[in-house]
C-alpha positions in Angstrom: 125.8 100.8 103.3 127.4 99.7 106.6 129.5 96.5 106.4 129.8 94.4 109.5 133.1 92.4 110.1 132.9 88.7 110.7 132.7 87.8 114.4 130.2 87.0 117.1 126.6 88.0 116.6 125.7 91.4 118.0 123.5 91.4 121.1 119.8 92.3 120.5 118.7 95.9 121.1 117.9 96.6 124.7 114.2 96.4 125.8 112.1 99.5 125.5 112.2 102.0 128.4 109.7 101.9 131.2 107.9 105.0 129.8 104.7 104.0 128.0 104.7 107.1 125.7 106.7 107.7 122.6 106.9 111.2 121.1 107.4 111.9 117.4 108.0 115.4 116.1 106.5 115.1 112.6 106.6 117.4 109.6 103.8 117.3 107.1 104.5 116.5 103.5 102.9 114.9 100.4 104.1 111.5 101.3 105.2 111.8 105.0 102.1 112.9 106.9 98.9 114.2 105.4 95.1 114.0 105.8 93.9 111.1 103.7 90.4 109.6 103.0 87.8 110.2 105.8 90.0 112.9 107.3 92.4 110.4 108.8 96.1 110.7 109.2 98.3 108.9 106.7 101.8 109.0 105.1 104.9 106.8 105.3 106.4 108.4 108.4 103.0 108.6 110.1 102.4 104.9 109.5 106.0 103.8 110.4 105.8 105.8 113.6 102.5 104.1 114.6 103.8 100.7 113.6 107.0 101.2 115.7 105.1 102.4 118.7 102.8 99.4 118.5 105.7 97.1 118.3 107.2 98.7 121.4 103.9 98.6 123.3 103.9 102.4 123.6 101.3 105.1 123.1 102.4 107.4 120.3 102.2 111.2 120.9 102.4 113.2 117.6 103.7 116.8 117.7 103.4 118.6 114.4 106.3 120.9 113.6 107.9 122.6 110.7 111.4 121.7 112.0 111.6 118.3 113.7 115.3 118.5 114.5 115.2 122.0 116.1 112.3 120.9 118.3 113.8 117.7 119.6 115.2 119.4 122.7 111.9 121.0 123.4 109.9 117.8 123.5 110.6 116.7 127.0 113.0 114.1 128.4 111.2 110.9 127.4 111.7 108.7 124.3 111.4 111.0 121.3 112.5 111.4 117.7 112.0 113.6 114.7 110.6 112.5 111.3 109.1 113.8 108.0 111.4 114.7 105.0 114.6 114.4 107.0 117.7 113.5 105.1 121.0 112.1 106.2 123.5 115.0 106.1 126.3 114.9 103.5 129.9 114.4 104.5 130.6 118.1 104.0 127.6 119.3 105.9 128.4 121.8 108.7 128.2 120.4 112.2 124.6 121.0 113.6 124.2 123.5 116.4 122.9 120.6 118.6 124.2 117.0 118.4 121.9 114.7 116.5 121.8 110.9 115.9 120.3 109.5 112.7 118.7 106.2 111.9 119.5 104.0 109.0 117.8 105.1 105.8 114.4 103.7 104.9 114.0 105.2 101.4 116.3 107.1 98.9 115.0 110.1 97.0 116.7 112.2 94.3 116.8 115.9 94.8 115.6 117.8 91.7 115.3 121.4 90.7 111.8 122.5 90.0 110.7 125.7 88.1 107.6 127.6 87.1 106.6 126.5 83.7 105.6 130.0 82.7 109.2 131.1 83.2 112.5 129.8 81.9 113.5 126.1 82.1 117.1 125.9 83.2 119.2 123.1 81.6 122.2 123.3 84.0 123.6 125.3 86.8 125.1 127.8 84.3 121.5 129.0 83.6 121.0 129.8 87.3 123.7 132.4 87.9 122.3 135.2 90.1 118.9 133.4 90.3 117.2 132.6 93.6 116.7 128.9 94.5 114.7 127.9 97.5 115.7 125.1 99.8 113.6 124.0 102.8 115.4 124.6 106.1 115.2 122.3 109.1 116.7 118.9 108.4 115.3 118.5 105.0 117.5 118.6 101.9 119.3 121.7 103.2 122.0 119.9 105.1 122.2 117.0 102.6 122.9 119.5 99.8 125.6 121.5 101.6 128.2 120.5 99.0 125.9 121.5 96.1 125.4 124.9 97.7 129.1 125.3 98.3 129.9 124.3 94.7 127.6 126.9 93.2 128.2 130.3 94.9 126.8 132.0 91.8 123.3 131.0 92.9 121.4 133.0 95.5 120.3 130.3 97.9 117.2 131.1 99.9 116.8 129.0 103.0 113.1 128.8 103.5 111.2 128.4 106.8 108.0 127.3 105.1 106.3 124.6 107.1 106.4 121.9 104.4 107.8 120.8 101.0 104.3 121.2 99.5 104.2 124.8 100.6 107.4 125.4 98.7 106.1 123.6 95.6 103.0 125.8 95.8 105.1 128.9 95.7 107.0 127.8 92.6 103.7 126.9 90.9 102.1 130.3 91.6 105.2 132.2 90.6 106.1 133.5 94.1 109.4 131.6 93.8 111.0 130.9 90.5 113.1 127.8 91.5 113.4 125.4 94.4 115.0 122.0 95.2 112.7 119.3 96.4 112.8 115.5 96.6 111.7 113.8 93.4 109.0 111.8 95.2 107.5 115.0 96.6 107.5 116.6 93.2 105.7 113.5 91.7 103.2 113.6 94.5 102.3 117.2 93.9 102.4 117.3 90.1 98.6 116.9 89.5 97.7 119.3 92.3 100.0 122.2 91.4 100.0 122.4 87.6 102.4 125.3 86.9 105.7 123.7 88.0 107.8 120.9 86.5 111.2 119.2 87.1 114.2 120.7 85.4 117.1 118.4 86.3 118.5 116.3 89.2 121.0 118.2 91.3 122.6 115.4 93.2 122.5 111.6 93.8 119.9 109.9 95.9 119.6 111.0 99.5 118.5 108.7 102.4 115.4 109.6 104.3 116.0 109.0 108.0 114.7 109.7 111.5 116.6 111.9 113.9 117.2 111.5 117.7 118.7 113.5 120.5 122.1 112.1 121.7 120.5 110.6 124.8 118.3 108.4 122.7 120.9 106.1 121.3 119.1 102.9 122.4 115.9 104.2 120.8 117.8 104.8 117.6 119.1 101.2 117.7 115.6 99.8 118.2 114.4 101.9 115.2 117.2 100.5 113.1 116.3 97.0 114.0 112.7 97.8 113.3 113.5 99.1 109.8 115.6 96.0 109.1 112.7 93.8 110.1 110.4 95.6 107.8 112.8 95.3 104.9 113.1 91.5 105.5 109.3 90.8 105.7 108.4 93.1 102.8 106.3 95.6 104.8 108.6 98.5 104.1 108.4 97.9 100.3 104.6 97.8 100.5 104.6 101.2 102.3 106.9 102.6 99.7 104.6 101.4 96.9 101.6 102.8 98.7 102.9 106.3 99.3 105.6 106.8 96.6 103.8 105.2 93.6 101.5 107.6 91.9 98.9 107.5 89.2 99.6 109.7 86.2 97.6 111.7 83.7 99.0 114.1 81.1 99.3 117.7 82.5 96.7 119.0 80.0 94.2 116.4 81.2 94.9 117.4 84.8 94.2 121.1 83.9 90.9 120.2 82.4 90.0 118.1 85.4 90.8 121.1 87.7 88.4 123.2 85.7 85.6 120.6 85.8 86.0 120.2 89.6 84.8 123.9 89.7 82.2 123.8 86.9 80.7 120.3 86.9 81.4 118.5 90.2 79.1 120.6 92.3 76.1 119.3 90.3 77.2 115.7 90.8 78.5 115.8 94.4 75.2 114.8 95.9 74.9 111.7 93.8 78.4 110.6 94.8 77.9 111.3 98.5 74.5 109.5 98.6 76.2 106.4 97.1 78.9 106.6 99.8 76.2 106.7 102.5 74.5 103.6 101.1 77.6 101.5 100.1 80.5 102.9 102.1 82.6 103.5 98.9 84.3 106.8 99.4 82.6 109.5 97.3 85.8 111.0 95.9 86.8 107.6 94.6 83.5 107.3 92.9 83.9 110.7 91.4 87.4 109.8 90.1 86.0 106.6 88.5 83.2 108.6 86.9 85.6 111.2 85.5 87.8 108.4 84.0 84.7 106.7 82.5 82.7 109.7 81.1 84.5 112.9 82.0 81.4 113.5 84.2 79.1 113.5 81.2 75.8 111.9 82.3 74.7 111.4 78.7 77.9 109.8 77.4 77.4 106.8 75.1 80.3 104.8 73.6 80.4 102.8 70.4 80.4 99.6 72.5 77.0 100.4 74.0 78.1 101.5 77.5 76.2 104.5 78.7 75.9 107.2 81.3 78.1 108.8 84.0 79.6 105.5 85.0 79.6 103.9 81.5 77.7 100.8 82.6 76.8 98.0 80.2 73.2 97.0 79.6 74.0 93.6 81.2 75.4 95.2 84.3 72.5 97.6 84.6 70.0 94.7 84.4 71.9 92.7 86.9 71.8 95.7 89.3 68.0 96.0 89.0 67.4 97.4 85.6 68.5 101.0 86.5 68.3 103.9 84.1 71.9 104.3 83.0 71.4 107.9 82.0 70.1 108.9 85.5 73.3 110.1 87.3 72.1 109.2 90.8 71.0 105.7 89.7 74.2 105.2 87.6 76.6 106.1 90.5 74.7 104.0 93.0 74.8 101.0 90.7 78.5 101.4 90.1 79.2 101.8 93.8 77.2 98.6 94.6 79.1 96.8 91.9 82.5 97.9 93.3 81.4 97.0 96.8 80.4 93.6 95.5 83.8 93.1 93.8 85.6 94.1 97.0 83.5 91.6 99.0 84.3 88.8 96.5 88.1 89.2 96.9 89.9 87.5 99.8 89.4 89.3 103.1 93.1 89.0 103.9 93.9 91.6 101.2 94.8 94.9 102.9 94.0 98.4 101.8 94.8 100.1 99.5 95.5 97.0 97.5 92.0 95.7 98.0 90.6 98.8 96.3 93.0 98.8 93.4 92.4 95.1 92.7 88.6 95.7 92.8 89.0 98.6 90.4 91.0 96.3 88.1 88.2 93.8 88.2 85.7 96.6 87.7 87.4 97.4 84.4 88.3 93.9 83.1 86.1 91.5 85.1 87.0 89.5 88.2 87.6 86.3 86.2 90.6 87.8 84.3 91.8 89.4 87.5 91.9 85.9 89.1 93.9 84.6 86.1 96.4 87.4 86.8 96.5 86.5 90.5 97.2 82.9 89.7 99.9 84.0 87.3 101.4 86.2 90.0 101.6 83.1 92.3 103.4 81.1 89.6 105.9 83.9 89.2 106.5 84.0 93.0 104.9 87.4 93.3 102.3 88.4 96.0 98.9 87.9 94.3 97.3 90.2 97.0 99.2 93.3 95.9 98.4 95.6 93.0 102.1 96.1 92.3 102.3 92.4 91.4 99.1 92.5 89.2 100.4 95.5 87.3 103.1 93.1 86.1 100.9 90.1 85.4 97.7 91.6 83.9 99.4 92.7 80.7 100.8 89.2 80.2 97.3 87.9 79.6 97.5 89.4 76.1 100.4 87.2 75.2 99.8 83.6 73.8 102.4 82.0 76.1 100.3 83.1 79.0 96.6 83.4 78.0 96.6 79.9 76.3 97.0 78.3 79.8 94.8 80.8 81.6 91.4 79.6 82.7 89.6 82.5 81.2 91.9 83.0 78.2 92.9 86.2 76.4 92.5 89.6 78.1 93.6 93.1 77.2 95.4 93.2 80.5 97.1 96.6 79.9 93.7 98.3 80.0 92.9 97.8 83.7 96.5 98.8 84.6 96.0 102.1 82.7 92.5 102.5 84.1 93.5 102.1 87.8 96.5 104.4 87.2 94.3 107.2 85.9 91.6 106.7 88.6 94.3 107.0 91.2 95.6 110.2 89.8 92.2 111.8 89.7 91.5 110.5 93.2 94.7 112.0 94.5 93.6 115.4 93.2 90.2 115.1 94.8 91.7 114.0 98.1 93.8 117.1 98.1 91.0 119.5 97.1 87.7 118.1 98.3 86.6 117.4 101.9 85.4 114.0 103.0 81.6 113.4 103.3 81.6 113.7 107.1 84.5 115.7 108.4 85.5 114.6 111.8 87.7 116.3 114.4 91.2 114.9 113.9 92.3 113.2 117.0 96.0 113.7 116.9 97.2 113.3 120.5 99.6 115.7 122.0 100.3 119.4 122.1 99.8 121.2 118.9 102.7 123.5 117.7 100.7 126.6 116.7 103.6 127.8 114.5 103.7 124.5 112.5 101.5 123.4 109.7 98.9 120.8 110.4 98.7 117.7 108.3 97.4 118.7 104.9 95.3 117.0 102.3 98.0 115.7 100.1 98.0 113.8 96.8 98.4 110.3 98.0 95.6 107.8 97.6 94.2 106.3 100.8 90.9 104.6 100.0 88.3 103.6 102.5 
């Protein structure tokens, strides 16, 4: 934290330069830059860069690279910066080969040791003597963890030139690499996609994610710092953090079964999901995630409460949607997609994605009346009723007398929709990472492509249509 002494107010940052193009050298990662729904770019650094460029009235040029700091000097002479899993170097970090300026931090992540679960789980550094531990090179955790590496010479440190954190997690999961250090948020993002790795222990305190600038871009750095400060004040930064670093969870054993059924069962159902997307606009992988949560993709499933079929529709819902045959997979999926589309349309148009989808899913599970009770309760508690993070707090309260007795629609098992949405998001994350969108489109990332760098990947972060 930087403390300012009392005195006259600092002058505002200088106006943006005359150049109308802003270049970002961006590394891919599970939460930084990836391909989301409909084959579009997403991720916290990707979104922040676009928001900053728009504020500055500049056109953003995105250059993918595996080492943003190293490539800064090769990106021309105009306004430019590096981003994507860059961490503020520690006090004992060696001086970089080229001078670098850093922004203020916009998120703090804890570095953790990950291991292959078919191997040995280390409890402490003592268990890692003479073992190889991978660390991603190029402005990631490598420089931030220089003291950790110096304190543990008994470890064989492998400075990896892999293009992304996800690539390193993949190597640990498949056994190519026994151990690696990654950020905790990256490990959480990948845990349902790569099933054979887990976290062992935290190796250091939280590290600040930052952007990097060449020394001639001090004014640009100052404007970015002012931009980050503004986003903190108005809440937009927290909403981005919740969007990209808040993950749905399912037990690992369930995730393993899900991976198997993606191979064995999904091919027979894909056409039904994709037809429903074509008619309603609800993304097919989201519908597939809902269906798996509801019936485990069993078109004949029937519960003790009378809900039936792939989407577990009630008789009342089926009649309201035209008397469809609930055991017909195509009809069941289309009916559920229409119902979800209707719920989204009934919510206030001001609600932004992905919150609009999560709220609609909550209503899909518990009913829009109880969802509205939870939104009213959020307002009373001075929370934002248009965000899922607020309703995750207020929905469970509707099961308590001190809250449901004054709610318009009374008692509700409010923890159920929270768990439902959490699970659907987890399954959706996996499908986003593994399955292509309905109509793949050529990604229109402007700028020159670094042929030696990874392109944005399908990563486990939800981005509904």
